[in-house]
SEPA-88161 format. One record per residue (C-alpha): residue number from 0; z, y, x negated; residue in three letters. Coordinates in steps of 0.05 Angstrom, whole numbers, plus 32768, in hexadecimal, padded with zeros to 4 digits. Example, Ala and Ser with C-alpha at 12.3 -4.5 7.8 and 13.67 -1.06 7.14 Angstrom:
BEGIN
- resi/pz/py/px/resn
- 0/809C/7FA6/7F0A/ALA
- 1/808F/7FEB/7EEF/SER
This chain:
BEGIN
- resi/pz/py/px/resn
- 0/879B/7DCD/872B/MET
- 1/87B4/7DEE/876B/ASP
- 2/87F9/7DDE/8781/GLY
- 3/87E3/7D99/879F/GLY
- 4/87C1/7D7F/8766/GLY
- 5/877C/7D8B/8775/ARG
- 6/8749/7DB0/8745/LEU
- 7/8736/7DF5/874C/ASP
- 8/86E8/7DEE/8746/GLN
- 9/86C5/7DAB/873C/SER
- 10/86BD/7D93/86F6/LEU
- 11/8675/7D80/86FF/THR
- 12/8662/7DBF/8711/TRP
- 13/868E/7DE0/86E5/SER
- 14/8677/7DBC/86A9/GLY
- 15/862E/7DC5/86B9/SER
- 16/8636/7E16/86C5/LYS
- 17/865B/7E1F/867F/ALA
- 18/8629/7DEB/8659/GLY
- 19/85EC/7E1C/867B/GLU
- 20/8617/7E5B/865D/ARG
- 21/863C/7E45/861A/SER
- 22/8618/7E17/85EB/GLY
- 23/85DB/7DFB/860A/PRO
- 24/85C1/7E2F/862C/ALA
- 25/85CB/7E66/85EF/ASP
- 26/85AD/7E36/85B6/GLU
- 27/8573/7E17/85DF/ALA
- 28/853D/7E55/85D8/PRO
- 29/854C/7E4A/858C/HIS
- 30/853C/7E00/858D/ALA
- 31/8500/7E0A/85B7/ARG
- 32/84DE/7E38/8587/ALA
- 33/84F3/7E0F/8550/GLY
- 34/84D2/7DD2/8569/PHE
- 35/8490/7E02/8583/ARG
- 36/8489/7E11/8537/SER
- 37/8495/7DCD/8520/ARG
- 38/845A/7DBC/8550/ARG
- 39/842D/7DEC/8542/ASP
- 40/8434/7DE6/84FD/ARG
- 41/8427/7D93/8505/ALA
- 42/83ED/7D9F/852B/GLY
- 43/83D9/7DCF/84FC/ARG
- 44/83D7/7DA0/84C4/SER
- 45/83B9/7D67/84EE/ALA
- 46/8386/7D90/8502/TRP
- 47/8356/7D8E/84C5/PRO
- 48/8363/7D42/84B3/ALA
- 49/8350/7D3B/8504/THR
- 50/830F/7D5F/84F8/SER
- 51/82FF/7D3C/84B1/ARG
- 52/8304/7CFA/84D0/ARG
- 53/82DC/7D0B/8502/LEU
- 54/82A7/7D2B/84D6/LEU
- 55/82A9/7CE6/84AE/GLY
- 56/82A2/7CC0/84E9/ARG
- 57/8268/7CE5/8503/TRP
- 58/8248/7CE0/84BD/GLY
- 59/824B/7C92/84B5/ARG
- 60/822B/7C92/8501/ARG
- 61/81EA/7CB8/84E9/ILE
- 62/81E5/7C96/84AC/VAL
- 63/81E6/7C54/84CD/ARG
- 64/81AE/7C73/8501/LEU
- 65/8166/7C56/84EE/PRO
- 66/8135/7C94/84D8/PRO
- 67/810D/7CA8/850D/PRO
- 68/80C2/7C92/8513/PRO
- 69/808E/7CBB/84DE/GLY
- 70/80CB/7CD6/84B0/VAL
- 71/80B2/7CB0/8478/GLY
- 72/8069/7CC2/848B/ILE
- 73/8079/7D0A/8492/ALA
- 74/809E/7D0C/8456/ALA
- 75/8064/7CF0/8429/SER
- 76/8034/7D25/8448/ILE
- 77/805E/7D61/8430/VAL
- 78/8068/7D40/83EC/LEU
- 79/801D/7D34/83EA/ILE
- 80/8012/7D7D/8404/GLY
- 81/8044/7DA2/83D4/MET
- 82/8022/7D79/8393/THR
- 83/7FDF/7D96/83AD/LEU
- 84/7FF6/7DDF/83B2/LEU
- 85/801F/7DDD/836D/TYR
- 86/7FD6/7DC2/834E/GLY
- 87/7FA8/7DF0/8369/VAL
- 88/7FD7/7E2D/8354/PHE
- 89/7FED/7E09/8317/ALA
- 90/7F98/7DFD/8307/GLY
- 91/7F8A/7E3E/831B/GLY
- 92/7F59/7E1D/8353/HIS
- 93/7F76/7E4D/8388/VAL
- 94/7F34/7E7A/8389/THR
- 95/7F0D/7E3D/8396/ASP
- 96/7F39/7E2B/83D4/VAL
- 97/7F2E/7E6A/83F0/ILE
- 98/7EE9/7E5F/83E8/ASP
- 99/7EE1/7E17/8409/TRP
- 100/7F04/7E2D/8444/LEU
- 101/7EE4/7E69/844E/ARG
- 102/7EA6/7E3A/844B/ASN
- 103/7EC7/7E0C/8482/ALA
- 104/7ED7/7E47/84A9/ARG
- 105/7E91/7E69/84A7/ASP
- 106/7E6F/7E1D/84AE/GLY
- 107/7E97/7E17/84F2/ALA
- 108/7E85/7E59/850B/ALA
- 109/7E40/7E48/84F6/ASN
- 110/7E3B/7E0A/851F/ALA
- 111/7E51/7E30/8567/VAL
- 112/7E1A/7E56/8554/GLY
- 113/7E36/7E90/8530/PHE
- 114/7DFA/7E8B/84F1/ARG
- 115/7DDD/7ECF/84D7/ILE
- 116/7D9A/7EBD/84E5/ALA
- 117/7D7B/7F01/84DC/ALA
- 118/7D8D/7F39/84B4/ILE
- 119/7D78/7F85/84B6/SER
- 120/7D7A/7FB0/847A/LEU
- 121/7D64/7FFA/846A/SER
- 122/7D6A/802C/8438/GLY
- 123/7D6D/800B/83FE/PRO
- 124/7D44/8018/83B8/LYS
- 125/7D65/801C/8383/GLU
- 126/7D91/7FE3/8396/VAL
- 127/7D71/7FA4/83A5/SER
- 128/7D76/7F78/83E9/ARG
- 129/7D9B/7F47/83BF/GLU
- 130/7DCD/7F70/83A3/GLU
- 131/7DE2/7F8B/83F0/VAL
- 132/7DE3/7F4D/8403/LEU
- 133/7E09/7F32/83D3/THR
- 134/7E3F/7F6C/83D2/THR
- 135/7E41/7F6D/841F/ALA
- 136/7E5B/7F29/8418/GLY
- 137/7E24/7F0D/843E/VAL
- 138/7E0F/7EC4/8423/THR
- 139/7DE7/7E87/843C/GLY
- 140/7E2A/7E6D/8458/HIS
- 141/7E48/7EAF/8477/ALA
- 142/7E56/7EAA/84BD/SER
- 143/7E49/7EEC/84F0/LEU
- 144/7E91/7EDF/850F/LEU
- 145/7EBC/7EE4/84D0/PHE
- 146/7E8C/7F1D/84AF/LEU
- 147/7EB8/7F54/84A0/ASP
- 148/7E8F/7F94/84AC/ALA
- 149/7EC5/7FC2/8494/ASP
- 150/7ED5/7F9B/8454/ALA
- 151/7E81/7F94/8454/ALA
- 152/7E7E/7FDF/8452/ARG
- 153/7EB1/7FF4/8419/LEU
- 154/7E98/7FBF/83E9/ARG
- 155/7E4E/7FE0/83F4/LEU
- 156/7E6B/8026/83E6/LEU
- 157/7E8A/8014/839F/ALA
- 158/7E45/8011/8389/ASN
- 159/7E35/8052/836A/PRO
- 160/7DF5/805C/8383/TRP
- 161/7E04/804E/83C9/ILE
- 162/7E17/808E/83F2/ALA
- 163/7E2A/8070/8432/ASP
- 164/7E26/8029/8453/ALA
- 165/7E29/8010/849B/ALA
- 166/7E31/7FC4/84B2/VAL
- 167/7E1D/7FB4/84F6/LEU
- 168/7E2A/7F6C/8510/LYS
- 169/7DFF/7F5C/8550/LEU
- 170/7E15/7F1A/8570/TYR
- 171/7E08/7EE6/8577/PRO
- 172/7DE3/7EE4/8534/ASP
- 173/7DD4/7F26/8517/ARG
- 174/7DD8/7F53/84E7/LEU
- 175/7DC1/7F9E/84D2/GLN
- 176/7DD5/7FC0/8491/ILE
- 177/7DC3/8008/8487/THR
- 178/7DCE/8030/843B/VAL
- 179/7DC5/8072/842F/THR
- 180/7DBB/8078/83E0/GLU
- 181/7DC0/80B1/83B1/ARG
- 182/7D8B/80CA/8381/LEU
- 183/7D93/80D7/8343/ALA
- 184/7D90/811A/8329/PHE
- 185/7DA3/8125/82DE/ALA
- 186/7DB3/810A/82A0/LEU
- 187/7DEE/810F/828B/TRP
- 188/7E0E/8105/8242/GLN
- 189/7E57/80FD/8227/GLU
- 190/7E72/80DF/81E8/ASN
- 191/7E32/80CE/81D8/GLY
- 192/7E26/80A9/821E/ARG
- 193/7DF2/80B6/824C/VAL
- 194/7DEE/80A6/828E/SER
- 195/7DC5/80B0/82CB/VAL
- 196/7DED/80E4/8303/ILE
- 197/7DEC/80F6/8349/ALA
- 198/7DEA/8137/8363/SER
- 199/7E33/8128/8373/ASP
- 200/7E4A/8117/832A/GLY
- 201/7E50/80CD/8338/THR
- 202/7E34/80A8/82FC/VAL
- 203/7DFF/8077/830F/LEU
- 204/7DEE/804D/82DD/GLU
- 205/7DE1/804E/828C/PRO
- 206/7D9D/806E/8277/PHE
- 207/7D74/803A/8264/VAL
- 208/7D33/8048/8291/GLU
- 209/7CFC/8075/827F/ASP
- 210/7CF7/8083/82C1/ARG
- 211/7D2E/80B1/82C1/TYR
- 212/7D17/80D9/8285/ARG
- 213/7D04/8113/82A5/ASP
- 214/7D41/8123/82CF/LEU
- 215/7D65/815D/82A1/PRO
- 216/7D97/8152/8272/LEU
- 217/7DDC/8171/8279/LEU
- 218/7E0B/8166/8236/VAL
- 219/7E5F/816B/823D/GLY
- 220/7EA5/8156/825B/ALA
- 221/7E9B/8176/82AA/GLY
- 222/7E4D/817C/82A4/ALA
- 223/7E45/8147/82DB/GLU
- 224/7E67/8171/830B/ARG
- 225/7E56/81AB/8303/ALA
- 226/7E0C/81A0/82FB/ALA
- 227/7DF7/81AB/833F/LYS
- 228/7DFF/81E9/8347/ASP
- 229/7DE5/8202/8308/PHE
- 230/7DAA/81E7/830A/LEU
- 231/7DA5/81FF/834F/ASP
- 232/7DAA/823E/8330/VAL
- 233/7D79/822F/82ED/LEU
- 234/7D46/8217/831E/ALA
- 235/7D3E/8260/833A/ARG
- 236/7D1B/8266/82EE/TYR
- 237/7CE3/8234/82E5/PRO
- 238/7CCC/825A/82A7/GLU
- 239/7D09/824A/8286/ILE
- 240/7D23/8205/829F/ARG
- 241/7CD9/81E4/8286/ALA
- 242/7CF0/8200/823D/GLN
- 243/7D36/81EA/824F/THR
- 244/7D42/81A6/8228/ARG
- 245/7D8F/819C/823A/ALA
- 246/7DC8/81CC/825D/SER
- 247/7E09/81C9/8235/ILE
- 248/7E40/81CE/8253/LEU
- 249/7E80/81F5/8226/VAL
- 250/7EC6/81EF/8233/ALA
- 251/7EB4/81E3/827B/GLU
- 252/7EAA/8226/828A/ARG
- 253/7E67/823F/8278/ARG
- 254/7E21/8225/8268/TRP
- 255/7DF6/8229/822A/ASN
- 256/7DAA/8216/8230/LEU
- 257/7D8C/81E7/81F0/ARG
- 258/7D40/8204/81F6/LEU
- 259/7D02/81CA/81DE/LYS
- 260/7CFE/81FF/81A3/ASN
- 261/7D48/81FB/818C/GLY
- 262/7D5D/8238/81AC/VAL
- 263/7DA0/8241/81CA/ASP
- 264/7DA4/8265/8204/VAL
- 265/7DEF/827F/8212/ARG
- 266/7DFA/8291/824E/LEU
- 267/7E3C/82B8/8270/PRO
- 268/7E75/8291/8298/GLU
- 269/7E5E/82C6/82D7/GLY
- 270/7E1E/82DC/82F3/LYS
- 271/7DF3/82AB/82D0/VAL
- 272/7DB4/82C0/82FD/ASP
- 273/7DB4/830E/82E5/ALA
- 274/7DAE/82E9/8295/ALA
- 275/7D7B/82BD/82A2/LEU
- 276/7D5A/8302/82CB/ASP
- 277/7D62/832E/827E/ARG
- 278/7D46/82E9/8258/LEU
- 279/7D03/82E7/8280/VAL
- 280/7CFC/832C/8281/ALA
- 281/7D08/8325/8230/LEU
- 282/7CE5/82EE/8222/ASP
- 283/7CA4/830E/8255/ARG
- 284/7CA3/8351/822D/ASP
- 285/7CB3/833A/81E7/LYS
- 286/7CA2/82F1/81E5/LYS
- 287/7CF2/82EE/81D1/LEU
- 288/7CED/8299/81D2/LEU
- 289/7CAE/8292/81B0/SER
- 290/7CCA/82BE/8179/ARG
- 291/7CF1/828F/8132/ASP
- 292/7D36/8298/8153/ILE
- 293/7D74/8267/815F/VAL
- 294/7D99/8288/8188/ALA
- 295/7D9C/82B5/81C4/VAL
- 296/7DE2/82C9/81DE/ASP
- 297/7DE3/82EF/8229/LEU
- 298/7E2D/82E9/822F/ARG
- 299/7E34/833B/822E/LEU
- 300/7E1A/8357/8264/PRO
- 301/7E06/8397/8243/ASP
- 302/7DE6/8374/8205/ARG
- 303/7DB7/8340/81E4/VAL
- 304/7DC1/831F/81A3/THR
- 305/7D8D/8301/817F/VAL
- 306/7D9F/82CF/8144/ARG
- 307/7D60/82C2/8116/LEU
- 308/7D51/8286/80FA/SER
- 309/7D62/8285/80A5/ASP
- 310/7D1B/828A/80A2/ALA
- 311/7D1A/82BD/80C5/ALA
- 312/7D5A/82E0/80B0/ALA
- 313/7D46/82DE/8065/GLN
- 314/7CF8/82F3/8075/ALA
- 315/7D18/8335/8098/ARG
- 316/7D45/8336/8064/GLU
- 317/7D0F/8335/8028/ASP
- 318/7CE4/836B/805D/ALA
- 319/7D27/83A1/8058/LEU
- 320/7D1D/839F/8013/LYS
- 321/7CD6/83A3/8006/ASP
- 322/7CEA/83E0/803A/LYS
- 323/7D12/840B/800B/LYS
- 324/7CEB/83FC/7FD7/LYS
- 325/7CB1/8413/7FE8/LYS
- 326/7CE8/8450/8000/LYS
- 327/7CFE/8460/7FBD/GLY
- 328/7CB6/845B/7F98/GLY
- 329/7CA8/8497/7FC6/ASP
- 330/7CDD/84BC/7FB2/ALA
């Protein structure tokens, strides 16, 4: 108080300022922070429960909703379809189903004008017309629209007789197939089996028909691949080729000739034509191939070795003995 009994400051002003500075002002931030943390924790703990309540409420509403129209029919169709698919796979009817779908597809294409009405086929001699069409996939139900020309050509080329083929679709209803066949070139024997082969070594078919009997006979592993070059050389010596029964490839390196009279002619690995020249000259001058011999060895370039038959060798040995006896008696 001052001397007049008055207060120096207003109690209201003094009390409010002091309260803000001293007690409440210092403790308020901590109190507010604690309140907010408790409120956040309460909010976070309440959110999952609220979400569960909302989801449960929506789920109950959805369950109470009536199903859309046609759901039962669609489910029945799906179930029947799955049952049919299981039956198809379990019963092994996949091929039948594919064939049925293919026929249905071709039938639809044929109905609108893509039926194969005319087929032009040229080239085949060894392969029949029916075999060509069946291999190419051309049947009475096939449509030109869905015929795969490239796939048909590849199927034709899988036949060993067919060297090349062309399949051309001429819309709306014509098909043209051209086939180039391999020719029977020789007979090839390996492991006791004789087959007809082409000049490139392709095995065409087993040897079962007499019309191939006069073809050259080749023997040995790899002979089918090396035959063309060798037979081209042998063809230049018709007198030797006419006497040849079989050409035998030895160790896939060189050839022997088995003549019709049983004589074996052993040829060198290289310079076969030079060896055949010598053989022709010996047969012309000495009648070598008509003698009682079993083999002629031409593998060395500077000499010819001849092996006599057993009878000829015995006769020669007896002749030499007689000659020695005569010489001894004369002495």
